[in-house]
N, C-alpha and C positions, 0 to 999 in steps of 0.2 A: 504492501500499500502505499502510495506517495506521500511523502509528508508535506503538508502546508506549511508555507513559509507564513511568516506571522509579519502581519500588515504593521510598518513604523507609521503612528500617527504623529506628526508633525506639530508640536506649539505652534499658535499664529503667531508668538511672539520672537520667532527663530529667523527672521529675514528682516534687514535692513536693505533698502535699496545699495547695489552698488557704487552706483554713484550721489555722493551727499553733497551739500555745501555747509561748512559749519562758520558762522557771523561770528564774530568776537572782537575783545576790545572796547571802542567806545572814546568819549569826551569828556566822561564823568568822572567823580572824586574816585569810581569804584573800578578805573580802568585797569588796574595792575591786578585785582583778583579775577576781571573779566577775560584777561589776557592770559592769565594762568590755566584758568579753566579752562578757555577754547584750545589752548596748547596741549594740555591733557586728551582732550576730546579728540585733537585730530591724530594724535600720536595713537589711540587706542585703535581709534578705525582703521588707519593705515597698515597697524599690525594687524588686525581684522581683513586685510586686502581690498578693503574698499578704497576707490578711488574719490580722495576728498579734496574740494574746490574749498581751501581757506579765503575766507574774506577778513581781511582785519579794518575795522572801522575807526578812522582816524579825524582830523579836522578838516582833511583835503577834500572830502566828499569823493573821492577817485571810487569808490564802492559802488557808487551808482552805476556807472559805464559797465560794470558787471554784472549786476542782477539781470540783463534779458539774456546773459550765457550760462547763468548756472542752472542747473538740474532745479526739477518743480518740488524739492524737498530740503530744509535745511534744518539744521541744529541749532538754535540762539544760545550764545555762552555770552548774555549780553545784561546788564543791567536794565531797568525797566523804563529809564526816562528820554530814552532816543526817538520813540515814535518809529523805527523800523518796521513795526509790524505793518503799517499801513502801508510801507513801500512794497513789502513782501506779498500783500495782498493785492495789490496794483497789477503785481507781476504774474500772480498766481503761484507763489511759492509757498508750500503748505510747511508750519513749522510747531514746534512746540512752545507750551505755555497758552496765556488766555490771547484774546485778541486786542486790539490799540486803547480798547476805552477802558476794558475792564484793567486791562494794566494800568494805567493812568490814574485809572480812579485808585485803585490799592495802594499808587506810591504816594498817595496825599494821605497822610497818617490821621489828620484831623476831620478829613471829611470821611473817611472808614470809621473814626469813633464815634462821630454824630450819626451815621448810618446804624451802627451796631445799637447806640442808644434808642434811636427809633423803632426798632424792631425788638426792645427788650433782652439784647444778648450780652453779659456781662463784659464790661471792659473798664480798666483801671480809671476812675475820675482823673479828671485833665483842666487844665487852662491853656490859653492861647496867647501869645505875645507877637506882635505883628511890628514893633520897631524897636529900635535903641531907646527911644524917647520912653515908649511905656516901659520897659525892661528898669529905666531907672525910677521908677515910681511900681513897681510891682510889689503887692502885696500878696503874702503868701497863703493859701489856703490849706496845704498841707503841714504835716509836721516833717521834719528832714529827717532823715534824706528822701529826696526823690530825684527823680529822671529829668533829666534836659536836652532834648535834642531835637534838629531841624523835622519840620514837618512833609520834607520830599527827599531825602536819602534814604539809600538802601544801604544794607549789611554794617549798620549801627555806626555810620559814618557820622563824626559831630556829636557824638552821644556823651554824655556826663552823666556822674552820681553825684549832687549836689549834697554835703553832708552837714553843711552849715553855711552860712550869709559869707564867711571867708570865701566859701569857693563857689557863690553864687553867680558872681558876675563874670568870673572866668568862664564857667561854664556855660552862661548867655552868649559870650563873646566867640567862644568856639562853634556855638551852636550858630549864629548868624553869620559865622564866614562862607555857610553852604547853602543858608536859607532867608528867606525874608520874612519867614514864618517860623516861629520855633513852639514847642508841645513841652508843656510842664506837665508829667504825669506822676501819681502817686507810687510810689514806689510800694510794690508786693512783695513780703519774702515769703518765697514759695518753692517750689521745683517747676524749674523752667523747662519746658517740653516745644516740640515741634510736632507738629501733624502731617504727613507727608500723604498728597492723594494723588491719584488719576482720574479728576471727574469726581465721582460720589464715592469712588471706591478709596476706602483709607490704604496706604500699604503699609503705615509704619507710625507708631506713636513712637518718637526718639525722645529721651532724657536728655539734658545739655548738663556736664559736670564740668562747672567754671573753675575747678582746682580753689577751692574759698572763696573767689572773688564774688562781689555781690551783681556786677553786671558783667554782658558778654559785647565789647566794645571792637572797633574796627581793625585794631592792633590783635586782639587776641583771635579773629577771624583770619586774617593776614597770615599772621605765621601759624597759625594752628595749634595753637594751644589752647586745645578744648578735649574734652572726652565726651564719648556717648553711651549710652545704655540704651538696647532696644529690646523687648516693650520696655517702657518707662515705669517707674515704681510708682504707681498712683492707685488711686482706691476706685474702686468696681463702679462705684456710684458715678465719678468723673469719667470713666472711660463711657461708659453707657451717655452722661451730657454730650460727649464729644460725639458720639455715632449719633444721636438725635439733631444736633444742628449742623453737620458737615453738610449734609444736602440741602437746607436752608441757605448756607451762606453762597452755595454752588449758585444757587437761584437768584436770590439776593444781589449778588455782585456780576453775575453772568460770566464765570469761571470757566474754566475748560483744561483740558489735559493736564500739566502738570502743574502743582501750585502747592505750595505748605502755609501752614497757620501757626503763628508763633504764639505760645500762650505760656500763663504764670498759673499753676497749680496750687491752691492752699486749701487744704482740707479736701472737702468733696467740692468745692467752686473751682469752675474755671474760667479766666480771664483771659482775652484775645489782647494781643499785645498788637498785633499787625498780621496783614497778609500779604504774601510773598509770588508773583505771578510767573517767577522765571527763576526758581532754585537754582543753585550752583550744582552742577551735572558729575564734577570729577569726583575721584578719588577724595574723600575727605570733607564732602558736603554731605547734610542731610538726608538727600533722597536715598544715596548708596546705604547709609548708615541704617535706612529704613530696612532696607531688603535685605543685608548681608547675612544677619541671624538666620534668614528665611534660606538659605542657601543660593542666592543668587549674584551673580557678578554685576560690576558695574555696566557691561556689555548686555546683559541680561533687561537690566533697568533701562538702557537705551532702545532695545529691543520692544519693550512694551511701550514705553513712550513715543516711539516712530510710530509702531503699531497701530495709538490709538489716535495722533492726529492724521493718518492717511485715512482711515475709516470711518472718522467721525465727520460725517454729510450733513444726513436729515436732521440731526438732532441738533448740530452745531448753531449758537446763537445768531441773531443779526444784529451786526454793528452798522 
């Protein structure tokens, strides 16, 4: 009797197009991190025998001439404030992360907090300062310490923890270097986590080990001085809350593909800090930490992300 060969069923996530662009760099304060991320992704894809089209963004805008010659799929290793998604949409190039409107909205931390408040979703209390004159006459509503940060910067750039009046105006000056609007936020001591998602699917809830530091700032991220734990050590009730409101956030903010939500968990309460629509994709980033304990490699993660944005059509939000 002839033995039947066992049919091998391939995962839908096992194929990234052989030709793919990697768009990276930028002109913002995060360009160092974005360049490092892009170079790592380019190296990984090249090792996997993909034909990679590297497109480094800088102030020359030479990259615009390249767009018409690129394959119709690209991996973005960029900060959220460049509006590059509109150009890619115009050229019919598909990419990871949310569209331009969702990205620009989520970048504005003040607007995000106002929207969260309107939906009764927990976020730390806050104040807003829009000029150095107002900073001089600032009246503190919170006990020290509290967080001072620019409204529209990613990777914790310009962020400080004001521990006393002595540190306050230094923190204001630092934040105003990056933005005309700064956010004063109640400091909540708790477990800092990030929730990594593809659409409404949670890939992992990652706990950040700040090695005794109270905050996770730009230099910590840039130098990689951070530890991760997945799954995060939080209560079942907090985990349940997260699973309840992630689908709501997707609908409220028009999120798609890969994103992450940064939070502080104190006992059973989960406070949303911010939403990141283009998380760091390479080794050392939270998305990889979300799947590593599940036996997935960074390449497996890229497969899932690319599969999602290449097949996401009928339910894609209109922008």
